Every structure is written in C-alpha cells, then in structure tokens.
N, C-alpha and C positions, 0 to 999 in steps of 0.2 A: 722807164727805167727799171721799176719794180718787177715788172713782167720779164725783161732781158735777164734780170739777177735769177729769177725764177728758173727760167729756161736753162740758163748755163749751170745752175745746181742740178738739175734733174738730168740734163744731159751728161754731164761729168759724172753723177752716181750711176747712171746706166752704163756709162763706158768702163768704169771702173769693175761694175758688178759682171759685165760681159767678158773683160780681160781677165778677170780672178776665175771665173768658171773655165775658161779656155786653157788657162794655165793648170789648172787642176786636171783636166782630162789630159793634157800632155804629160804631166809629170806621173799619172797612174799608168802610162804605157810603158814606162821605162823598164820595169821588172819584167813585163812580158817581152819587151823586145830583146832584152838581154838574154832571157832564157832561149827564146826563140833563135837568136843568132848562134848561141854556144850549141843548142842542139844540132843546127845546121852545120856547124863546124865538126861536131862530134860524127855526124853521119858521113860527112866527106871523108874525115880522117879514117873512119872504119872501112869505107867503100876502097880508097886508095891503099890502105895497109893489106887489104884482101886481094887486090889486083897487082900491086908493085912490090909489096913487101914493107915491113916495119921501118927499114932503114933506108927507105927510097927518097928522093929528092923532093917527090910530089907529097909525101907525107909531111916531110919538113917544112914544106911551104904551107900546108894546112895548119900545122902547130903554129908556126908564126902568125898565120891568119887568125887561129883562135887566141893566141896571146894578144894580138891586137884589139880583139873583141872583149878580152877579160879587162885590158885596160879602158876600153870605152865604158864598160860596166862600171868601173872603179870611179871614172871621171863623172858619171851619172848617178853615183850613188847607190847602184842597184847590186844587191848581194845575188849569189848564185849558189847553187849545189856543190860545195867544194868536194865533196866524197865522190860526185858522179863525173865533175869535169877536170879536176885536178890530180888525177891519178895515171898511171901506166904511159901509155905513148902519146896522151894528151898534153904534156907538159914537155917543155924543154929540158935537155939534159946537158 
C-alpha cells in the first residue's frame, strides 16, 4: 500500500512537471508566431499592392487577413509593433 502511494505521488509529480514545462514552451512561441504572421501579411500586402494597386480587392482581402491575425494576437495576449503594422494600407479604412 505504501509503495503504491509513493508511486502515485512520484508519477503525479512527474506528470505535472512535464505538463508545466510543455506549457511554458508553447506560451513562449506566441509572440514569435504573432510577429511571423504579421510579417507574412505585410509582405503579402506589399506584393499585391505593387501588382494590383492599393485599392484592389486582393489588397483588401490581405488587409482583412492581417486584421484576423491581429485579433489572433490579441486573443493570445501577444503584442506587436504598432508603428510597423498599424499604419498606411495595413489597416482598414
């Protein structure tokens, strides 16, 4: 009986430690993911603006996608460089 309780305690401690370290790794990547998503959106908007013009439907679709990625960043409590991604053609008008 005592051996089973010790096994249960050690197993639970290891499970909790593993879960906490995995959660930390996942949460640390959120800021990088946010920045990566917004950079990709910015590149897509710049490419489509050069190809189709600033007022094209392609750019409007890309801006909508960037807005969705901003919302994703907000939901995951990740901040981004507002002076880089919230200016000019990168925001909805």
